[in-house]
C-alpha positions as CSV (number, residue, x, y, z in Angstrom):
1,M,0.1,-0.1,0.2
2,Q,1.4,3.5,-0.9
3,L,0.7,7.1,0.3
4,L,0.4,10.4,-0.8
5,N,-0.7,13.3,1.3
6,V,-2.2,16.0,-0.8
7,T,-2.0,19.7,0.8
8,K,-3.0,23.2,-0.4
9,F,0.4,22.8,-2.3
10,P,0.0,21.6,-5.6
11,I,1.2,18.3,-6.5
12,Y,2.3,17.5,-10.2
13,L,1.5,13.6,-11.0
14,P,2.4,12.6,-14.5
15,Y,5.6,10.4,-14.1
16,D,6.1,9.8,-18.0
17,K,6.1,13.0,-19.8
18,A,10.0,13.4,-19.6
19,P,10.9,16.2,-22.1
20,V,13.0,14.6,-25.0
21,P,15.9,14.8,-24.9
22,F,15.5,14.2,-21.5
23,G,15.4,11.3,-19.7
24,D,18.3,8.6,-18.8
25,P,20.7,9.5,-21.3
26,L,22.1,6.2,-23.1
27,S,25.1,7.5,-25.0
28,D,27.3,6.0,-28.0
29,A,24.1,4.2,-29.4
30,T,24.3,3.2,-33.0
31,M,21.8,2.2,-35.3
32,T,21.4,0.2,-38.6
33,A,19.0,1.1,-41.1
34,T,17.1,-1.1,-43.4
35,T,15.0,0.2,-46.6
36,L,11.5,-0.5,-46.4
37,S,11.4,-1.8,-49.8
38,T,13.5,-4.6,-48.8
39,L,10.9,-6.1,-46.1
40,Q,13.9,-8.0,-44.5
41,T,14.9,-7.1,-41.4
42,P,13.8,-4.0,-39.0
43,S,16.2,-1.0,-38.4
44,V,18.5,-2.6,-35.3
45,F,19.7,-0.2,-32.3
46,T,22.4,-0.7,-30.4
47,V,23.5,0.6,-26.9
48,P,26.5,-0.6,-25.2
49,G,25.7,-1.3,-21.6
50,Y,22.3,-1.1,-21.9
51,I,20.1,-4.4,-21.6
52,P,16.7,-3.7,-22.8
53,A,13.6,-4.9,-21.5
54,A,10.5,-5.7,-23.8
55,N,8.4,-2.4,-23.9
56,D,11.0,-0.1,-22.2
57,R,10.0,3.3,-23.5
58,V,12.6,5.3,-25.0
59,G,13.3,8.6,-26.9
60,L,16.2,9.6,-29.6
61,S,18.2,12.7,-30.2
62,V,21.2,13.0,-32.6
63,L,23.8,15.4,-33.0
64,T,22.8,18.9,-35.3
65,T,25.3,17.3,-37.8
66,Q,23.1,14.3,-38.3
67,T,19.9,13.5,-38.6
68,L,17.4,10.3,-38.4
69,D,15.1,8.9,-40.8
70,T,11.6,10.0,-40.6
71,A,10.5,6.8,-39.1
72,F,12.0,8.0,-35.8
73,P,11.0,11.8,-35.2
74,V,13.0,13.2,-32.3
75,G,10.5,14.0,-29.5
76,T,8.7,11.0,-29.9
77,A,8.2,7.7,-27.6
78,F,9.1,4.4,-29.3
79,Y,8.6,1.1,-27.6
80,V,11.5,-1.4,-27.6
81,V,10.4,-5.0,-29.0
82,S,12.7,-7.9,-30.4
83,Q,15.7,-6.9,-28.1
84,A,18.4,-9.3,-27.7
85,N,21.5,-8.6,-25.5
86,D,22.2,-4.7,-26.2
87,T,20.6,-4.8,-29.4
88,F,17.2,-4.2,-30.0
89,S,14.3,-2.6,-32.7
90,L,11.7,-0.3,-31.9
91,S,8.1,0.2,-32.5
92,T,5.3,2.7,-31.7
93,A,3.2,0.6,-30.0
94,K,3.5,-2.1,-27.1
95,N,4.6,-5.2,-28.4
96,G,3.9,-3.7,-31.7
97,N,5.9,-4.1,-35.1
98,P,9.5,-3.4,-35.6
99,L,10.0,-0.1,-37.3
100,Y,12.0,-0.3,-41.0
101,T,13.7,3.1,-42.0
102,Y,12.8,4.9,-45.3
103,T,16.7,5.5,-46.3
104,T,20.1,3.2,-46.1
105,S,21.9,5.5,-44.3
106,S,23.1,4.4,-40.8
107,I,24.5,6.6,-38.0
108,N,27.4,5.0,-36.5
109,T,29.6,7.8,-35.2
110,S,30.3,7.9,-31.7
111,G,28.1,10.1,-29.7
112,A,26.0,11.1,-32.8
113,L,23.1,9.0,-31.4
114,T,21.4,9.3,-27.7
115,V,19.0,6.8,-26.7
116,H,16.9,8.4,-23.9
117,L,14.9,5.8,-21.6
118,L,11.7,7.3,-20.5
119,S,10.5,4.1,-18.8
120,N,10.4,4.8,-15.0
121,Q,11.5,8.4,-15.6
122,V,10.2,10.5,-12.2
123,D,8.7,13.8,-13.1
124,G,6.0,13.6,-10.6
125,A,4.6,11.3,-8.5
126,L,4.8,7.4,-8.9
127,I,2.5,5.1,-9.5
128,P,-0.4,4.1,-8.6
129,F,-0.6,8.1,-7.9
130,K,-0.6,8.9,-11.8
131,T,-3.2,10.8,-13.9
132,G,-5.9,8.2,-15.1
133,Y,-5.8,6.2,-11.8
134,S,-8.2,5.9,-9.0
135,V,-7.2,6.1,-5.2
136,V,-8.8,6.2,-2.0
137,A,-9.0,9.5,-0.3
138,F,-9.3,9.4,3.6
139,N,-10.5,13.0,5.4
140,L,-8.9,12.6,9.0
141,S,-9.4,16.5,9.4
142,T,-12.0,18.0,11.6
143,A,-13.4,19.9,8.2
144,T,-14.6,19.0,4.7
145,I,-11.8,18.8,2.3
146,Y,-12.4,19.7,-1.2
147,L,-10.0,18.2,-3.7
148,N,-9.2,20.3,-7.1
149,G,-7.3,19.0,-10.6
150,A,-6.3,21.2,-13.0
151,A,-4.9,20.3,-16.6
152,D,-1.2,21.6,-17.0
153,L,-0.5,24.4,-19.1
154,N,2.1,22.3,-21.6
155,V,-0.3,20.3,-23.9
156,T,2.1,18.7,-25.6
157,T,2.9,14.7,-25.3
158,Y,6.6,15.9,-24.0
159,G,8.0,18.5,-22.1
160,N,8.5,20.4,-18.8
161,P,5.1,21.3,-17.0
162,Q,4.4,24.9,-17.2
163,G,1.9,24.6,-14.2
164,P,-1.6,24.1,-13.3
165,G,-4.5,25.8,-15.4
166,A,-8.1,26.6,-14.1
167,Y,-9.1,23.8,-11.4
168,S,-11.8,22.3,-10.9
169,L,-13.5,20.3,-8.0
170,M,-12.9,16.4,-8.0
171,T,-14.6,15.7,-5.0
172,S,-15.5,17.2,-1.4
173,I,-15.2,14.8,1.5
174,A,-16.4,15.1,4.9
175,S,-14.4,14.9,8.1
176,G,-13.8,11.4,9.0
177,A,-15.2,10.1,5.4
178,A,-13.5,8.6,2.7
179,A,-14.0,8.1,-0.9
180,I,-12.6,6.6,-4.2
181,V,-11.4,9.7,-6.5
182,P,-10.2,9.2,-9.9
183,L,-7.0,11.5,-10.7
184,N,-8.6,12.7,-14.0
185,Y,-6.0,16.0,-13.7
186,D,-2.3,16.7,-14.0
187,W,-2.2,18.7,-10.9
188,I,-4.2,18.2,-7.5
189,V,-4.6,20.3,-4.8
190,T,-6.4,20.9,-1.6
191,T,-8.9,23.6,0.0
192,S,-10.6,23.7,3.2
193,A,-11.3,25.6,6.4
194,G,-8.7,23.4,8.0
195,P,-4.9,22.3,7.6
196,G,-6.5,20.3,4.8
197,T,-3.8,17.5,4.5
198,L,-5.7,14.5,2.3
199,P,-4.0,11.2,2.3
200,L,-4.6,9.4,-0.8
201,V,-4.2,5.6,-0.4
202,Q,-3.7,2.8,-3.2
203,N,-2.5,-0.7,-3.6
């Protein structure tokens, strides 16, 4: 069981919106490209020292002197597939088909290509306190507590949080009461007549 205390100070929930090219950088990566027209093998990435796991979420970045194939746009999250030792391919979906490139160029210059591990990248609260999850809220105070939520002002898929927009009431919980609360917002905060600490609990 995990506990998150929500107070009058806003809490940012998303943990998996690390801005590319941030996230844990895995340098010295290389990519061997195969054209789509050959339909033989997918593009293969190699990262020395990184043992990929199926469906690891990664992003890519390159030096300004290099360009990635259009199949792998910078700023996109991919999923690791077909992993073996320190090599893997990428897909746009979990357990998806590996991507092919549309050119025959490869990126093998040391330091030119970086793979950014986005899985488990901590930007906000950890699972299960994540946007889209439900938790149990307990009001242990002597006053009604109002839990409010707001979307982040940054509407892009990745990027640093810009702060909460307009807050909406998620639920009100009377003193001594509990409620199941869906976390439908990026930011949460409490308001109340008293101190207003609201424990959230989830397995």
